Backbone as a chain_set.jsonl record, in Angstrom:
{"seq": "MARALGVHVNTVATWEQNQKAPFARQVVRVVDFLGYCPWSPGATFGKRLRRAREAQGLGQRELASLLGTSQEVLRSWEKGRCRPSKRFRTRLNEVLGLTV", "coords": {"N": [[-45.282, -182.158, -9.539], [-45.129, -179.346, -9.704], [-42.418, -178.917, -9.092], [-41.192, -180.232, -11.251], [-42.022, -178.594, -13.314], [-40.893, -176.223, -12.665], [-42.14, -174.277, -11.145], [-43.945, -172.649, -8.44], [-45.726, -174.529, -5.976], [-48.182, -173.421, -5.296], [-48.794, -172.05, -7.597], [-49.428, -174.08, -9.443], [-51.714, -174.987, -8.158], [-53.447, -172.786, -8.516], [-53.831, -172.963, -11.251], [-55.106, -175.449, -11.467], [-57.479, -174.91, -10.167], [-58.681, -173.205, -11.853], [-58.23, -170.495, -11.472], [-56.206, -168.972, -12.468], [-54.45, -168.909, -15.58], [-51.746, -170.711, -17.088], [-48.722, -169.081, -18.214], [-47.828, -168.589, -21.676], [-45.286, -169.717, -22.213], [-45.171, -171.615, -20.248], [-47.155, -173.413, -20.844], [-46.28, -175.248, -22.771], [-44.483, -176.769, -21.246], [-46.262, -177.912, -19.397], [-47.886, -179.494, -21.068], [-45.912, -181.226, -22.084], [-45.149, -182.471, -19.677], [-47.554, -183.734, -18.846], [-48.192, -185.205, -21.101], [-50.255, -184.763, -22.776], [-52.629, -182.292, -23.945], [-54.34, -180.496, -21.585], [-56.366, -178.65, -21.914], [-59.365, -177.648, -23.5], [-59.784, -177.05, -27.011], [-61.404, -174.898, -27.584], [-64.351, -173.222, -28.697], [-64.617, -171.064, -30.416], [-62.964, -169.348, -33.141], [-61.024, -167.521, -32.203], [-60.422, -168.501, -29.623], [-59.404, -171.021, -30.295], [-57.175, -170.217, -31.732], [-55.665, -168.908, -29.737], [-55.15, -171.086, -27.984], [-53.664, -172.76, -29.702], [-51.464, -171.13, -30.171], [-50.417, -170.89, -27.56], [-49.849, -173.564, -27.052], [-47.614, -173.898, -28.556], [-45.875, -172.487, -27.106], [-45.66, -169.774, -27.51], [-45.738, -166.251, -27.155], [-48.012, -163.483, -27.663], [-46.671, -161.369, -28.963], [-44.452, -162.694, -30.067], [-45.637, -164.551, -31.866], [-47.022, -162.794, -33.548], [-44.869, -161.493, -34.753], [-43.716, -163.649, -36.155], [-45.749, -164.072, -37.979], [-45.818, -161.728, -39.358], [-47.308, -159.5, -38.636], [-48.952, -157.161, -36.401], [-48.915, -157.134, -32.784], [-51.271, -156.116, -31.77], [-53.137, -156.612, -33.809], [-53.136, -159.42, -33.821], [-54.11, -159.844, -31.228], [-56.703, -158.835, -31.568], [-57.765, -160.774, -33.252], [-57.731, -163.001, -31.536], [-59.511, -162.12, -29.603], [-61.806, -162.112, -31.018], [-62.696, -159.937, -32.427], [-62.149, -159.404, -35.066], [-61.363, -161.197, -38.11], [-58.647, -163.052, -39.582], [-57.133, -162.232, -42.777], [-57.044, -163.978, -45.962], [-54.343, -164.39, -46.617], [-53.121, -164.306, -44.073], [-54.45, -166.396, -42.872], [-53.365, -168.524, -44.252], [-50.694, -168.297, -43.379], [-51.066, -168.781, -40.625], [-51.79, -171.438, -40.714], [-49.406, -172.533, -41.703], [-47.548, -171.855, -39.665], [-48.716, -172.599, -37.179], [-50.252, -174.799, -37.748], [-52.92, -174.44, -37.803], [-56.146, -174.518, -38.916], [-58.321, -172.314, -40.443]], "CA": [[-45.507, -181.493, -10.803], [-44.587, -177.998, -9.608], [-40.957, -179.001, -9.175], [-40.835, -180.602, -12.624], [-42.315, -177.466, -14.199], [-40.125, -175.074, -12.235], [-43.034, -173.247, -10.589], [-44.345, -172.872, -7.055], [-46.874, -175.427, -5.837], [-49.39, -172.589, -5.316], [-49.061, -171.722, -8.998], [-50.149, -175.226, -9.997], [-53.052, -174.99, -7.54], [-54.295, -171.773, -9.168], [-54.201, -173.498, -12.564], [-56.068, -176.541, -11.276], [-58.748, -174.337, -9.708], [-59.091, -172.254, -12.893], [-58.114, -169.114, -11.002], [-55.272, -168.359, -13.405], [-53.954, -169.791, -16.641], [-50.293, -170.611, -17.214], [-48.179, -168.271, -19.292], [-47.606, -169.368, -22.897], [-44.049, -170.512, -22.115], [-45.407, -172.71, -19.307], [-48.093, -174.376, -21.428], [-45.493, -176.311, -23.414], [-43.965, -177.652, -20.189], [-47.402, -178.656, -18.844], [-48.244, -180.52, -22.061], [-44.83, -182.218, -22.077], [-45.214, -183.207, -18.416], [-48.747, -184.591, -18.825], [-48.259, -186.059, -22.283], [-51.426, -184.351, -23.556], [-53.063, -180.932, -23.632], [-55.516, -180.615, -20.722], [-57.352, -177.607, -22.193], [-60.133, -177.835, -24.732], [-59.316, -176.08, -27.994], [-62.295, -173.743, -27.65], [-65.367, -173.285, -29.74], [-64.465, -169.974, -31.376], [-61.661, -169.255, -33.79], [-60.105, -166.812, -31.316], [-59.974, -169.407, -28.556], [-58.539, -172.043, -30.912], [-55.913, -169.544, -32.055], [-54.909, -168.712, -28.499], [-54.668, -172.389, -27.512], [-52.607, -173.219, -30.613], [-50.29, -170.288, -29.896], [-49.87, -171.271, -26.253], [-49.311, -174.926, -27.151], [-46.276, -173.767, -29.137], [-45.058, -171.701, -26.182], [-45.46, -168.455, -28.089], [-46.504, -165.101, -26.699], [-48.638, -162.769, -28.777], [-45.654, -160.615, -29.694], [-43.635, -163.63, -30.848], [-46.41, -165.072, -32.999], [-47.272, -161.69, -34.475], [-43.631, -161.303, -35.505], [-43.597, -164.767, -37.107], [-46.78, -163.932, -39.008], [-45.636, -160.478, -40.078], [-48.371, -158.572, -38.274], [-48.726, -156.545, -35.095], [-49.506, -157.788, -31.618], [-52.639, -155.612, -31.645], [-53.963, -157.348, -34.764], [-53.275, -160.779, -33.302], [-55.0, -159.762, -30.072], [-58.075, -158.659, -32.055], [-58.21, -162.09, -33.729], [-57.986, -163.849, -30.367], [-60.696, -161.6, -28.909], [-62.964, -162.29, -31.888], [-63.151, -158.654, -32.984], [-62.04, -159.527, -36.521], [-60.755, -162.459, -38.538], [-57.51, -162.817, -40.474], [-57.305, -162.324, -44.227], [-56.617, -165.26, -46.54], [-52.879, -164.473, -46.499], [-52.773, -164.645, -42.705], [-54.958, -167.752, -42.594], [-52.333, -169.422, -44.794], [-49.547, -168.249, -42.457], [-51.447, -169.466, -39.381], [-51.714, -172.872, -40.994], [-47.98, -172.877, -41.829], [-46.822, -171.67, -38.409], [-49.344, -173.315, -36.043], [-51.066, -175.942, -38.174], [-54.292, -174.059, -37.458], [-57.028, -174.297, -40.055], [-59.328, -171.299, -40.144]], "C": [[-44.898, -180.09, -10.784], [-43.072, -178.003, -9.76], [-40.518, -179.297, -10.609], [-41.035, -179.438, -13.598], [-41.548, -176.207, -13.832], [-40.982, -173.92, -11.741], [-43.355, -173.596, -9.144], [-45.59, -173.752, -7.019], [-48.194, -174.645, -5.84], [-49.776, -172.191, -6.738], [-49.854, -172.841, -9.653], [-51.57, -175.277, -9.434], [-53.967, -173.968, -8.196], [-54.705, -172.224, -10.565], [-55.304, -174.546, -12.418], [-57.442, -176.033, -10.868], [-59.296, -173.296, -10.674], [-59.121, -170.811, -12.41], [-57.197, -168.306, -11.911], [-54.89, -169.394, -14.446], [-52.435, -169.664, -16.695], [-49.91, -169.661, -18.34], [-47.891, -169.175, -20.48], [-46.371, -170.258, -22.781], [-44.211, -171.703, -21.17], [-46.312, -173.79, -19.889], [-47.344, -175.546, -22.057], [-44.974, -177.292, -22.374], [-45.072, -178.491, -19.566], [-47.78, -179.794, -19.784], [-47.183, -181.614, -22.103], [-44.896, -183.09, -20.821], [-46.38, -184.199, -18.416], [-48.798, -185.582, -19.992], [-49.49, -185.787, -23.137], [-51.787, -182.923, -23.16], [-54.349, -181.001, -22.824], [-56.61, -179.585, -21.004], [-58.081, -177.906, -23.486], [-59.709, -176.756, -25.719], [-60.193, -174.835, -28.077], [-63.212, -173.809, -28.844], [-65.169, -172.207, -30.799], [-63.077, -170.005, -31.994], [-60.636, -168.604, -32.864], [-59.557, -167.693, -30.213], [-59.073, -170.499, -29.114], [-57.174, -171.453, -31.244], [-55.06, -169.373, -30.802], [-54.339, -170.03, -27.993], [-53.534, -172.912, -28.383], [-51.322, -172.434, -30.377], [-49.616, -170.714, -28.599], [-49.259, -172.666, -26.293], [-47.913, -174.93, -27.76], [-45.342, -172.961, -28.245], [-44.783, -170.291, -26.664], [-46.323, -167.408, -27.399], [-47.113, -164.412, -27.908], [-47.602, -162.024, -29.617], [-44.824, -161.533, -30.594], [-44.392, -164.142, -32.072], [-46.679, -163.977, -34.017], [-46.044, -161.446, -35.35], [-43.448, -162.409, -36.551], [-44.583, -164.638, -38.266], [-46.596, -162.685, -39.861], [-46.776, -159.502, -39.842], [-48.065, -157.98, -36.905], [-49.387, -157.361, -33.985], [-50.96, -157.354, -31.452], [-53.592, -156.341, -32.582], [-54.195, -158.768, -34.268], [-54.227, -160.806, -32.109], [-56.456, -159.619, -30.529], [-58.621, -159.957, -32.639], [-58.584, -162.974, -32.558], [-59.235, -163.406, -29.604], [-61.96, -161.736, -29.747], [-63.498, -161.0, -32.48], [-63.053, -158.623, -34.503], [-61.355, -160.855, -36.834], [-59.629, -162.173, -39.52], [-57.888, -162.946, -41.951], [-56.811, -163.693, -44.707], [-55.102, -165.452, -46.398], [-52.473, -164.89, -45.086], [-53.337, -166.004, -42.3], [-53.957, -168.783, -43.093], [-51.13, -169.459, -43.863], [-49.849, -168.95, -41.136], [-51.378, -170.971, -39.561], [-50.261, -173.327, -41.066], [-47.276, -172.868, -40.47], [-47.374, -172.531, -37.284], [-50.076, -174.593, -36.446], [-52.541, -175.706, -37.894], [-55.077, -173.793, -38.725], [-58.131, -173.337, -39.642], [-60.561, -171.573, -40.974]], "O": [[-44.229, -179.689, -11.736], [-42.514, -177.177, -10.482], [-39.581, -178.68, -11.116], [-40.308, -179.313, -14.584], [-41.545, -175.235, -14.586], [-40.624, -172.751, -11.885], [-43.073, -174.702, -8.683], [-46.409, -173.715, -7.936], [-49.208, -175.144, -6.327], [-50.957, -172.017, -7.04], [-50.842, -172.584, -10.342], [-52.517, -175.577, -10.16], [-55.146, -174.249, -8.412], [-55.804, -171.907, -11.019], [-56.298, -174.532, -13.145], [-58.456, -176.653, -11.186], [-60.254, -172.59, -10.361], [-59.928, -170.005, -12.872], [-57.392, -167.105, -12.099], [-54.996, -170.599, -14.217], [-51.896, -168.604, -16.376], [-50.666, -169.461, -19.291], [-47.727, -170.384, -20.319], [-46.396, -171.415, -23.199], [-43.478, -172.687, -21.276], [-46.246, -174.948, -19.476], [-47.735, -176.702, -21.89], [-45.015, -178.504, -22.585], [-44.852, -179.657, -19.239], [-47.973, -180.928, -19.345], [-47.515, -182.798, -22.152], [-44.72, -184.306, -20.897], [-46.217, -185.358, -18.035], [-49.378, -186.661, -19.876], [-49.742, -186.497, -24.11], [-51.301, -182.411, -22.151], [-55.355, -181.512, -23.317], [-57.676, -179.643, -20.392], [-57.477, -178.364, -24.456], [-59.317, -175.663, -25.31], [-59.751, -173.812, -28.599], [-62.875, -174.389, -29.876], [-65.517, -172.415, -31.961], [-62.145, -170.601, -31.453], [-59.508, -169.082, -32.753], [-58.368, -167.641, -29.9], [-58.084, -170.868, -28.481], [-56.145, -172.104, -31.063], [-53.864, -169.665, -30.816], [-53.169, -170.092, -27.612], [-52.552, -173.446, -27.869], [-50.228, -172.998, -30.383], [-48.398, -170.877, -28.545], [-48.251, -172.918, -25.632], [-47.123, -175.843, -27.517], [-44.171, -172.768, -28.571], [-43.789, -169.678, -26.274], [-47.492, -167.649, -27.098], [-46.766, -164.725, -29.047], [-47.658, -162.052, -30.847], [-44.531, -161.192, -31.74], [-43.854, -164.164, -33.178], [-46.575, -164.209, -35.221], [-46.171, -161.219, -36.553], [-43.072, -162.136, -37.692], [-44.29, -165.043, -39.391], [-47.149, -162.589, -40.957], [-47.166, -158.763, -40.746], [-47.023, -158.274, -36.32], [-50.289, -158.162, -34.226], [-51.796, -158.155, -31.032], [-54.721, -156.653, -32.205], [-55.322, -159.262, -34.293], [-55.061, -161.705, -32.002], [-57.348, -160.224, -29.934], [-59.819, -160.219, -32.535], [-59.629, -163.624, -32.574], [-59.935, -164.236, -29.024], [-63.063, -161.503, -29.251], [-64.622, -160.962, -32.98], [-63.798, -157.893, -35.156], [-60.84, -161.537, -35.948], [-59.655, -161.157, -40.215], [-58.82, -163.661, -42.318], [-56.232, -164.461, -43.939], [-54.639, -166.552, -46.094], [-51.588, -165.728, -44.915], [-52.748, -166.689, -41.464], [-53.724, -169.798, -42.436], [-50.598, -170.534, -43.584], [-48.987, -169.637, -40.587], [-50.953, -171.693, -38.659], [-49.919, -174.39, -40.547], [-46.498, -173.772, -40.165], [-46.613, -173.126, -36.52], [-50.476, -175.379, -35.587], [-53.317, -176.653, -37.762], [-54.705, -172.929, -39.52], [-58.789, -173.528, -38.619], [-61.543, -170.837, -40.883]]}, "num_chains": 1, "name": "protein.A"}
């Protein structure tokens, strides 16, 4: 698996032991390799947003740019400090297929 994903075998071990999570760009390769997403979507909106973003291989900066907002605002949504306005909920649905 490590070879197929282009990472060190120790990296995969840290993921499997929940010591570290893969970077957003690696999540897409993991899902493609396995044929499914091994992570639960999360119970909160912020966790679902992060998983949806990572499933698309997007970093916070990239998604914020696509949405027309700042990385700080996106981070606050993912942390659950605030929720997006109706305009951004519509954009999240368009870009990630995420229903808020």
